[in-house]
N, C-alpha and C positions, 0 to 999 in steps of 0.2 A: 275716445282719444283720436285726435287727428294725426296725420303724418307729421305735421309741423311740431306737435307736442312730443314726438318720439325721440327728438334729438338727432334727426338725420342731417347729413351734410347738405349744403346748398346744391351741390351737383346732383345728388340723388333726388332731392325735392323738385328740382327743375326738370329732370327726366320724367318723374312721375306725373308732373303737370302736363308735359308734352304727350305722354301716353294716355292721358285722360283719366288718371286715377284721382278720385275725389275723396272718398271715405274708405278707410281700411275695412276689410271683411273681419269677421269674428276671429278667425284663426290668425290673421295678420295683427290685429290689435292686441291679442294675447301673447303672440310669439315674438314679434319684432323687438319690443322694449326689453324683454328678458335676454334674447339672444345677442343683443347689441353689446352687452357688457358682462353677462354672467358666464362663468367658466363651467357651470354645472351641466351635466348631460340633460338632454331634452327629448320628450316624446310628444308628438303632435298627432292626434287621431282626428282626421277630417277626411271628407270625401273629395273626389275629383270635382273641380269647378269651384272650390271654395277659396282659391288664391294661395295655395300652399307654396308655389314656386317663389312668389314675392315674400312670403313669410320667412323663408330661410335664405333666399337669395340676397335680399337687401342687407340684412345684418352681416352676411358673409362678405359681401363686397366692401362694406364699411370697415371690416376688421382686417383687410389685406394691407400689409405694409409693402408698398411697391419698391422700397429701397432694398429689400431682400430678394435675391435672385434664385429662389427655389420654390417648389410647390408647397403652398401653405394650406390649401383647402382641397378636398376631394368630394365629389358628388357621385353616388352610384344610382343608376336608373335602370329599369328593367328592359327597355326597348330602345332601338336606335332613334325612332321618331321622338320619343320623350326626351332623350339625351340632346338631340338637336334643338328641340323646343326650349329646353332649359338654357342651353348655351345662347340662343337668340335673345331670350328674355334677360339673361345676365348682361349681355352686351348692351341691351337697350337701357337697363337700369343704371349701368355704369358709364353711359355715354359721355357724361360731363365730369367724370373723375379722372385723376391722373392715370396714365396708361396701365391697365390691368390686363395681363395676358391670360386669356381663357381658351382652353382647347378641349373640344369634344372628341372622344375616341370610342369607336364602336365597330362591330363586325360588319361584313358586307362591303368593306372598302379596303384597298391595298394597305397592309400593315406597315410596309416599308415607308410609305408616305407619312404615316403617323409617327414612326420612329424618328424620321428626319425632323418633324416638327417638334418632337420632345427634346431634341438637342438644344433648342432655345429655351430659356427659362420660362416656365409656365406657372403662374401664380395659382390658378384654379384649373383642375382637370375634372371634366364631366365624362363619366364612362359607364359602359355596360359591363357587368361582371366578367363575362367570358373574355372579352377583348382585353380588359385590364389585366387579368391573370396571365394571358399570353405575353403582354408587354413586360410584366414583372419577371416572368420566366426567361425572357430574352434580355433582361437587365437594361431595358430601355427606359424604365421609369423608376424613380426612387420616392418612397413614401415615408422615409425616416424622419422628416421634419414637418409632416402634416400636423397642423394644429386643430383643424376642424374637419370632421367627416360627417356628411349628410347622406342618409339613406332615404331616397324618395320612392314612394309606392313599394315599401318594403314587403308587404304581404304579396303583391303581385310578383316580385322577384322570386319569392319562395314558391309560389304556385307554378312558376315557369321552370323550376328545378335548379335554381342558382345557389342552393344551400352550401354546397362544397366550395364554390367559387368565393362566396362571401366570407366563409370561414378562413380560406387561404389569404384573401386580401387583408382581412382584419389583423392577421398575424404580423403583417409587415408595417402596420402603423404603430407609432409610439404609445406607450401605456398612458401617457398624460393627454392623449388626443381627446378633445371634446366631441362627443357623438350626438348628432341630432337625427332622430328617427321619425319619419313621417309615414303614416300608414292609414288605410281606411278601416282596417279591422285589426284585431289583436289575437291571431291564432297561437297555438302552442309554440311553434318554431320561432315566432317573433319574441315571445316571452323568454325563450331560451337564449336568444341573442342579447336581450336586455339583461338577463341574469349574468351572462358570461362576460359581456364586453362593456356594460354600462354601470356607473356607480351612482346610486341614489338619484335617478333621473327625475326632473320636474315634468309632470304630465299635464297636458292640456287636451281636453276632450270636448269636441263640439257636440252639443246635444243631439242624440240619435234622431229625435223627431224633427230636427231642423236640417238634416243632412241632404234632403231632397229639395232642390231649389223651388221656392214657392211660386216663381214666375212660370213654371212648367205646367201645362194642362195635359193630363194623362187621359188618353183615349184608347179604345180598342174596337176592332171589327171582327166579326166571325165569318170565316171564309174557308172553303175547301182548299187543301194543299195545291191541287192542280190549277186553281184559279188565282193563286196569290200574285203571280206576275202580272196578269191582266188587271187585277184590282189595283196594284201599284201604279200601273200605267194610267188608269182612270184618275187617280189622285193627281198624278203629274200633269195630266191634260186639264184637269179642273182648276188647278191652282198654278198659274203661269209663273209666279214669282217664288215658287217652292224651291228651296235648297236644302238638301237632306243628306244624312248619312244613314245607310241601310245596313243593319247588322245581321249577319248570317252566322251559323254555328261552325261551319267547316270551310276550309279553303276551297274545296271543290264546289260547294254551294255558292260561294262568293263569286268565283270565276264564271260559273254557269249562268248565274243571274245577270252579271255584267254583260256577258256576250248576248244573252237574250234581249236585254234592253237596247243594246246597240243595234241589233237587227231591227228593232221596232223604231229606230231613228231617235232614240233618246240620248242625250249627252251624258254617258255614264262610263265609269271605269272601276276596276277592282283594286283593293289594297289588301294583300295577305302575305304570309311568310315565304311563299315560293318565289316572290319577286326579288330581283337583285336590288341593291341599294340605289343604283342609278334609275331603275324603273320606278321604285317607290318615290324617289325625289321628283321624278317627272310627273307622276300622277298627282302628288300633293301640290306641285307648282301650278298645274292646270286647274285644280280645284280651287285654290286660293285666288287664281286670276279669273274665276267665274267662267272658265272655258268648259267646265263640267257642271252639270246640275245635280247629279247624283253620284255619291261615292259609296260603293259597297265594300264593307270591311268585316274582318273578324275582330273579336274582342281584343286579342293581343296586338294586332296590327294597328288598331285605332288608338292605342296609348300614345299620347303626345299630340294628337290632333287638336289644334287650338284655332278655331275659326269663329269669329264673333257674330257672323250673320247667318247662322243656320236657323231655318224656320222650323224644321222637323227633324226628329230622330225616329227612325222606323225600325221596329223589332220584327224582322221577317220571321224569325223564330225567337221565342222568349228564352232567356237564359234560365238555368236552374238555380243559380245563386242570386240572391237579392242584391248583393254588392255589385254584381255585374249590371243589373238593371239601373242602379244608381249611377254607375260609371257611364253607362251608355246615355241615359237621359240627360246627364250633366253636360253633354256636348252642345246642347242648345240652351237658350235663355241666358246667354252670357252678357257681361257688361251692362246689366240692368234691363236687357231686352226680354221679351216674352217668347216662348217657344212651345211646341207640341211634341209629346212623346206618344207615338202611335204603335200599338201592338197588333200583329196579325195572329189570331188564334183559331184553332179548329173548334168544331162544335162541342167537343167533350173536354176542352181545355180551360173552361171558365173557372175551374177551381184554382188554376195558377194565378189568375187575376185576383181572386179573393185572397189568396195567400200573400201576394205582394202588397195588397192593400193593408192587410192586417199587420204585416211585418214592418212596413215603412210608414204607416199612418197617413196614407194618401187615398184619394178616391178616383176611380176610373169612370169615364163616361163612354157608354156604347154609342157608336155612330154608324151610319149606313154607308155602304160603298156607293159612290155616285152612279146613277143610271146613264145609259148612252145618251138619252135625250137631255139630261142635265149637262153632260159633258159638251154635247154639240151646242147647246144654248150658250154656255159660258165661252166656248171657243169662238163662236160667231160674234158674240158681244165684244170680246177682246179684239178680234180682227177688225170689226167695224170701228171701234174706238181708235185703233191704230191708224186706220185710213183717214178718219176725221181729223186726226192731229197731224197728218202729214203736211209738210210745207211743199208747195208746188210752184211758187213764183220763181220763174227763171230756170226751172230744172227740166223742162220739156222742150226739145228743139221744135220749132214751128212745123217743119215738114212731117215729123212723126205725129204731132197733134192733128194736122190736117188729114193724114192718112187714116187715123183712128176714127175721126169724125165721118169720113167717107164710108168706112166699113160698117160702122154702127149707126149710120144715119137713118136707116129704115126701121130701127128698133125703138119701141117705146121705152120710157124710163123703167116701167115695171118689168118688161121682158129682159132688159139689160141687167137689172138687179138680180132677177131669177137665174140667169145664165151664170153670172159671177158667183152667186151663192152655191149653185150646183158644183161649179168648178172647185170652190173652196171646200165643200163637204166631201168631195171625192178625195181631196188631199188628206183629210183627217182620217180616212180609212176606218170609219166607225161601222164595222160590219156586224160584230157580235152584239146583239141587243139583249142577251140573257141577264137575269138577275143574279149577281154574284154573292149576295148575302145568304150565308148558310144558316140553318136553324141552330139554335143554341140549346144544349142539353145540360141540365143541372146535375152532372154526374159527380158523385163524391170522390175525393182523391184516393180513397183506399179500396175501391172496388176490386182491384186486382188481387186483394188478399182474401176475398170471400171464398167460402167453401165451394169447391167444384160441384157440378151436378152429379146425380147418382150414377150416371153412366160411367163415371170414372171408377175403374176396378178397385182402386185403393179405398173407396168408400162403400163398397158393397158389403152386405152382411156376410160374415164368414159362415160358410156352410160347414155342417158337422162332418168331420172326416169319416169315411167309411171304415168299418172295422176290418182289420186285416185277418184273413184266415190263417189258422195255424198250419205250418208246413208239415206235411206227412210224407215221409219217404215212400217211394213206390216199392212194392214187394217184387222181389226177384222171381222171375218165372223159372219153374223147374224144367229141366230138360227131360 
């Protein structure tokens, strides 16, 4: 089914054409026609990067009645970044519709500014659970006339501890509100929400085998932990056009890696929960403007990152949950492009690669870390190509050209090229020539449960206890 066959308005179709949407994704083709007219609750199970925002955003916009001056639809999202991204996409989809007021509200920004904005009629509110509950308690927002409620990334909201906030918010919505729940997985808490707040929902589930984008090539390298940063640097030096998000497990690791890369003169910055909203916005603005080559982020902070031209996603540390691997790798290969998901693992972590392969039905390819000679060869080739393509006509003042000819006049062509190459090689700072590829050990994942060696006292043979002698009272001495 095409977008034209879904019964969308001319304004939305025009906006989709301008945004470059050609064919709907699987979740969009199954969700949009039903959500356009059906009053029945809906569950959409699909991974990040499958087009879920358009799947619920387009029908939500089509069902808004701009003549009514109250909140008609509510979207809950787990993070500020995702809330902002949803609001931006909604505004893009509804660009040619009659004026629909859309307001994102989230923590990290002054609440009084949002309270002031809520005094004007807002047709759609996009909110994080914590900030929305605060606004409800301050009586700054009313949800008693909400007709549509969408829960986006519902499983992630529960993972982040928003269970109580979601329960509180849902108590303020009318009983006849139509609920649309979108999630990557279906844990017990999601099932509880479905049972408590939804009535006979229609469910769409994207095939689990198709949830990892087929345009993504999955690779891994084996490297010691101490050499990971240098290995990352070699990939960045090797591939000049590389734009990537690097995932770390903790905020401290994220910040430390970003600072280390900046010291090595790479254009990098960190995105994590300790940053203020203003700092996070500034980092994302620089990354989208190509002022940064590398964005280092935690899993939670990366929610809502939507950049179409990422060449790589790098797992500096692999996640324990397969769903997080899918979320991470889904940041690349968007809009029909190809991308690479590269995992950095230790010598005894190859069982994690095997586990992800089996769980997600994908295949990893082991690659080697580039050597210093490979990096130098590629950098010099790029440098020479850049010089050859330089335009020189009318860009050099004659006196400067004459001076350079005088200073270099006694050098042969070969000597001049050698001196220029030495100067460029010194700039590259390619000092360490060691091989960073670590050996790979085929260690089983359950080694830690093996019986300890016999030196452990708990596994020594029990010795036969010595027989206790019977107590005999001493005889009293006679005086």
